[in-house]
N, C-alpha and C positions, 0 to 999 in steps of 0.2 A: 556436554557443555559446548558452547560456541565461543569463538574468539571475539575480536572487535566487531561491534555492531554500530548502528547509526543513532544510538541514544544511550542514556545511562540506565533507563528502566529495563527490567528483565522479565520476559514472559515465561509462562509455565513451560512452553515448548523449548526455550533455550536451556531451562534447568533440567530437562528430562530427556535430552537427546544428545548423542555424540555425532557431530557433523564432520565429514572428512575435510582435511585441509589440503590445499593444492599450492604449489610454489608459484611465484610470479613468472611471467613470460621472460625468458632469458635471451631470446634472439628473435629476429624477424621470422615469420612463418607464413606459409601459403596454405589455403584451405578452400573447400567448396563454399562453406558458409561460416561466417563469424557471427556468433551470438553474443551480444553485450548484455550481461546481467545473468547472475546465477541464482535467481529466485525461481518460483514455480513456472513463470512464463518462459524464461530462458531455458531452463533445464528440460521442461516438457518439449519445447521446440527442438532442442538439440537431440533429445531421445528419439522423437518421431523421425527426424531427418537421418539419424544414424541407422534406424530401422529400414530406411529407404536406400541405404547404401551410400549416402553422402558423407564426405569427410567434414567434420564439424569441429570448430574451435570456440570454446566459451571463455570469455574473460570477465572478471568482476573486480571492481575497485577494492573490495574487502575480501569476500569469500562466499562460499555456498550458504544461502539462507541468512546472510548478515543484514539484508535490507528489510523490506516490508513483509515478506512471507513469514518471517519469524515473529511478526508482531500482529498477525491476523488472529481472528477467533476460529478460523479454519473450519467453516461449515459451508455446505452447498445448499442454497435455498433460492426461492424465486427472485426474479429481477427486482432490484431495489426501487425501480420506477413503478412497479406493479403493472399487471396486465391491463387493467382498466385505463391507466394513463397512456400506456404504449398504444393501445387500440385507438384511443382518442386522438393521439398525435400522429400515428403512422399508419393506422388501418389494421384491419383484421388479419390480412395475409402476413404483414410484418410481425404481428404478435405471434402468429403460428410458427414462423421461422425462428423467432427468439425462444419460444417454448421448446422447439425441437433442439436448438443448439444447447440449451441448458440441460435437457435430458441426456443428450449425447455426450456432453462434457463429463457428467457423473459416470456414465457408462465407460468412457475412455479411461478415467482414473481407475475405476474398478478393474478394468481389463489389464491395465499396466501392472497394478498391484498383484493380480493373480499370475500374470505371465512371468514377472520378475521376482515373485515371492517376497514382496516388500512387507515387512511387519510394521505397520504404521497405524494400527487401531482403527482402520476403516470400518464404518458400519452404516448401513441404511437406517434412516429414521423418519418418523413423521414430523412435519413442520406445521406450525399453526400461526396464522395471522389474526390478531384481534384488535378491536378499536373500542376505546372508552369514550362515551359521549362528551365528557368534559375536557378532553385534551386531544386536539388534532384529529377529530372524528373523521373517519372515512367509512363510507357505506360498504361493508364487507359483502353485502349481497351483490353489489355491482362488480366487485372484484371477483367474486365467485363466478358470476355469469361470464365475465371477460376471460377468465382463466379457462373455463370450460370450453368456450369457443376457440381458444388458442390451442386446445388439445392437451392441456395439463391434466394430470391425474388428481382431481380435487373432489371434495365434498363440503357441503355447508352443514355445520353442526351447532348445537345450542351453546356449548362452552368447551374450553380446552379440558380434556379429562386429566384427572390425577393431581390437579394443582390445589394449593391451600386457599386460593381466592377465585372468585367467579369472574371470568373474563367476559361473559356474555357471548353472543354469536361470533363464530370464527370460521375462517376458511382452513380446511385441513388439506395440506399438500402432501400426498403420499410419496414415498421413495425418494426423500431427500437424503443427505449424507453428511458425515463429518469424519475427520481423521486427525492424525498428528502431523502437522505440515513439515517439520524438520526431519522426522523419521522418513517421511515420503521423499523429501529431497535427497536424503542420504542414499536411499535406494536408487533413485534416478541417476545420481552422480556415479554410483558404482556401475550401473547398467551402461551408461554412456561410455565410461572408460573401458569397460569390457569389450565394447563394440568398436573400439579404436578412436573414440572421440577424445579430445584434449580439453582440459579445464585448467585455467590459470587464475589464481587469486592474487590480491595485491597489485592488480594491473588496471589502472584507470584509463578508459578510453577518453581521448581529448578531442578528436576530430575524425570526421568521416568524409572522404572525398573520392571522386572517381567518375566512372561513366556506367552505361548500361551493361558493360561487359565485366568490369572489374572495379571493386571498391578497395580503398586503402584506409585502414583504421589506424590512426596514430595513437599510441598509448604512452604511458609514463615509462614503459620498459622496452619499447620497440614498435614495430609495425606488423600488422596482420593484413595480408592481401587475400581477398575473398571474392568469389563470383557473386555472392549475395551477402547482405548483412541484416541482422535482425536486432533492433533496439528494444530490449526488454528490461528497461531500467525504471519501471513504474511511471516515470514521465520522461519523454525523450530529451536528451542533452544536445542532440545534433540539430534540433529545430529551434531557431531563435525566437520566432514569433507565432507562426501559423497555428500549431497545435495548442499553444498556450493561451490563445484567445478563445478556444473552444472548451476548455476545462479549467477547473480551479482545485487547488490543493486544500484538503481539510485534515486537521488532526482529529483522531478518534481515540477514545479511552476505554480501558478494560480493567475490571476488578474481578479477581478470582477468589472465592471464599469457600471454606470447608462447609459441607452440610452432611448430616448423618446419612450413611449409606441407605439408598432406596427411599429417602424422604422426598426426593424430587424425581419425577418421571424422566426417562431418557428420551427427550424430545428436543426439537428446535422450536423456539418461540420468538415472535416479533410483535411489537405493537405499532400503532400509527401515530404515536404522540409526537409532540414537538417540545423538547427533544424526544427522540424515540429510543427504545431499548430493545436488546435482543439477548437471548441466553442459549447456552448449551451446557452439557454436563461432561466432565472429564474424570476418568478414574486412573490416576497415575500409579496406584498400588492396589491391585485387586484384593489383596489380603487385608488391607486396612479397613477400619470401620467407618470411613468417610469417603465421599466423593468431592470433587471440586466443581462448584457452580461458576461458570465463566459468563460474565455479563458485560456487554459493551454498549457504548452510546456517547452522548454529551459532546457531539462534534462541534467544531468551530473552524473558521478559516485559519490556515497556517499563518503564524506571525501576528495574530490578532487577539492574543490573550497572554500577557507577559507572565502571569503567575497562575497557571491553569490547574494547580493541585485541587482547587475546590471542585473540579469536575469529577475527580475520584470520589470525593465526599458525597456528591449528588447521586452518583451511581449507587454507592453503598447504601445511602438512605432509601433509595427506591427499592433496592433488594430487600432490606430488612423490613420494610413496610409490607411486602408481599410474600416474603419467605422468612417468617419469624424464626425458623429453625436454623438459619444461617449462623455460622460460628466465626472463627477468626479469618481475617483477610490474609491470604497466602501470597498473592502476587498483585501488583498494579503495573500496568504498562500502557504505552500509547503508540500509535502508528500513524501513517499518512495514507489517505486515499485520494484519488483523483476523480473529481465529480464532473462528468460531461454535462454540457449545458442542456442537451436534449434527451439524456437518458442512456441510450446504448453506448457500449464501449467503442473505442477506436482501434480496430484490428485490421491490418492489411498494409498496403503500400503507403509509404510516407508521402503526403501531398507535396506537390511542387518539387519533386526530387527525382532521381533516377529510378527506373522501374525495378531495380534490384535492391532497394532500400525499404525495409519493412519496420513497422512499429506495432507494439502491443501496449496499449495505455488506456486510460479512462476506466479504471477498474470499478469505480464507485464502491458500493458496499458488497460487491460480488467478486472479490479479488481471485479466489480460488477457481471460480467458475469461468470468469472472463479470461483469466490467464490460460486456462486449458482450451477454451474455445479459440482464443487467439493463436495458440500453438498449432491447433488442428487446421485452422484456416490458412495461416501463413505457410505451413508445410505444403498444403495443396497448391498454393500459388507458386512456391519455389519449384515444385515438381511439375508445374505446367498443367495442373488440373483445375477444373471449375469447382467452385464451392458454393453451395446454395445460400450461405449466409453472407457472402461477400458484400452485397449491396447494403445489407442491414447495418454492418459494422464499418463501412467504408470510412476511413479517416478523412477523405476529401469531401464528405457530404456537407451540404450547407445547413446551418442551424435555422430551422423553421419552427418546429415544436420546441417549446421552452424558451421562446424569444424574450419573455419578460425576465426570466432568470439570467439569460445571457446578457441582457442590457445592464441588469443590476450588478452582475459580476464585473463587467467592464468598467462601470462607474466606480465601483469599490476599488478596483486596481488603479485606475487613473488618479483617484484621490490620494493614493499613497505616495505618488511622485512629488506631491506638494510638501512632503515632510522635510525636503532639503532646505526650505526657507524658514523652518521653525527652529526654536531653540532645542537644547538637549533635554533629556528627561530629568537630569540633575544638573545643578549649577557647577558642580565640581566632582571629580572622581573620588574625592575624599568622603563624599556622602554615600558611596556604595558600600553596603554591608558585606561582611565576609560570606562567601558562597553565593553572591548575587551578581547580577550584571545590569548595565544600563547604557544608554546612548549619551555620549558627552559631546557637546559642541566645542570644537577646538579651532578657532578662527573660521576659515571658510570650509572646513571639513567636519565630518561627524565621525566619531570613533565608537566602536563597540568595545566596552571596557568591562572586564570581569575581575573581581577580587577573590582570590583563593582563601582557604581557611587559615593560611599563615599570614595573611594580610597583604601579600604582594599583588600588584595590579598587572593585568595582561590585556593589551590593546591590539585590535586589528581595525582596519577600515570598516566602516558601517555600510559601505557601498556594495550591494550584491553584484557579483561578477556576471550575472546573466544579463539583466537590462538596467541595473543601476538603482533599484529601490533601496531604501534604508532598511536594514535588517532590524529585527526586534528580539529581545531576550526571551528565552523559553526556560523558565526555572525548573520545570518538571523534567526536562531532558538535558539541561545545561547546554543549550545550543543557541546559535543565532539563526533566526528563522526569517525568511523573506515573506512579507505579507502580500506580495504581488503575484508571484507564480510558484511559490511553494518550495524554493530552494532552502536548504538548511546547511549550517556550517558548525564545526566544532569550535571550542573556545580558542584554539590556535588558528582558526580560519580554514581548516581543511574541509572539503566538501563532504557532507553526510548524505545529501539527497539533491538530485537535480531539480530543474534543468541546468543549473550552473555546473560547469565542468572544471573550473579553476578556483583555487582558494582565495579567500579574502586577503587583501594585501596586509602585510605586517605593518605595524605602526608603533610610534613612541609618543608619549605624552609628557609634557613638561611638568612632571610631578616627582618628588623625591623618591618615592617608593615604587615607581613604575618599573615594570619588567617587560621587555619587548617579547611578544609572542610571534610565532611564525609556524608554517607547516612543519610537522614533525616533532613539535614540543610535546611533552608528556601530559597533555590535557585532553586527549582524545577520549570520548565516552567509552566506558567498558561496562559490560552487563553487570548489574548489581552494585555499581560504584556508588 
């Protein structure tokens, strides 16, 4: 099991792994490298650097795997942008480098697992991309040709084998992979500490400042002084504007259902629909007579669906139409992915910053792969080595390909600042039902108000502490989510996801049954709550 996480939903990974807990930072420390974030990006970076003889300190606001790594579907597959679009936007040589980086990332994970003897259910699998003519059609023949030119191990076949429905023509990507992400992180954490690395949980980074020789990371528990710092927090908290104009936060949803053992082939599958869906198979108990079919999709921008539970229903309906043998739903959870405007992730030196500050962000739908690529790339940069993928994933690159999406995202974000001149979502806090939340206009300010099951009201400021947008209620995770740049906050205002680094301000409302909330109140999301 895992302790506090950044939402109330619980993934199959959280329920089937024991993750090591680490104490908070107790005093100021000095280290070669400070890694902020104990998910797959941060721990892989820390692991690779300790293997190079560097002293490494990892800090995390919650703990190992408590962020987005525990909310993934945990499979390695081709770029979410697809090779045909990468080639169109960046050219054939860039597509080749991306294909190489994806292949090397899987090989790196496989190598670490073998070297450290990590039992995390890693297996190589075939992956298939198919397109249906009536929904988001993409010419899979063009994707096959582009993937082949990029050097990917692919073939074009008539249909996906072993399924209960006919997919039509599809691209078969050989040698993809899947694993149990939290079991993998547990193994990484143990390997890091065995090598002398230090990990601290319950330690939120608040600020990074310094020069090209030394950075000082201010946390809730003290300071870390390091020759280099790696921000591996899904989205960087230390960058107020630059990186957040290049990517947008999206919520993504997962439903895991029982299926009779061996009724679904052990493959990875993706379609090109809008919305699109993807599947993998998990076997939590080899002795049981069932497998778990894990299906994800139904994405939307963070903070722009107040009651998103219907997305679980849409995924389940899609599954039952195509997999009639599906049985009971075992798990439902959601996570957050950062979508770059032009496709590739942002991995490397932080733009407009000192040369010893690095970021790993822009994971898109390839979080496990991009996180590993980022760790490999950043490790090379810190060690003073050239990396062949550096220019491809450079966080300082200008957005050229995907300009239409970039402009649309910026317009969407700017429109949200106008919500300060509108009324509340309800006229009075008394209209808010038990277990629900809403924005209430209170004079010149807006408050984010939640009513608990006992009827007490809990209010915090609705002003996101990043750049000041009005947060919105997320009933599926019981959180306050910012529609501008993807920050998320607990009912008591504590930060659940950046780029915000500080809590929403506590507030009171002129209502008889109002209870003031503030950081530390017992309304933090817990798995399975």
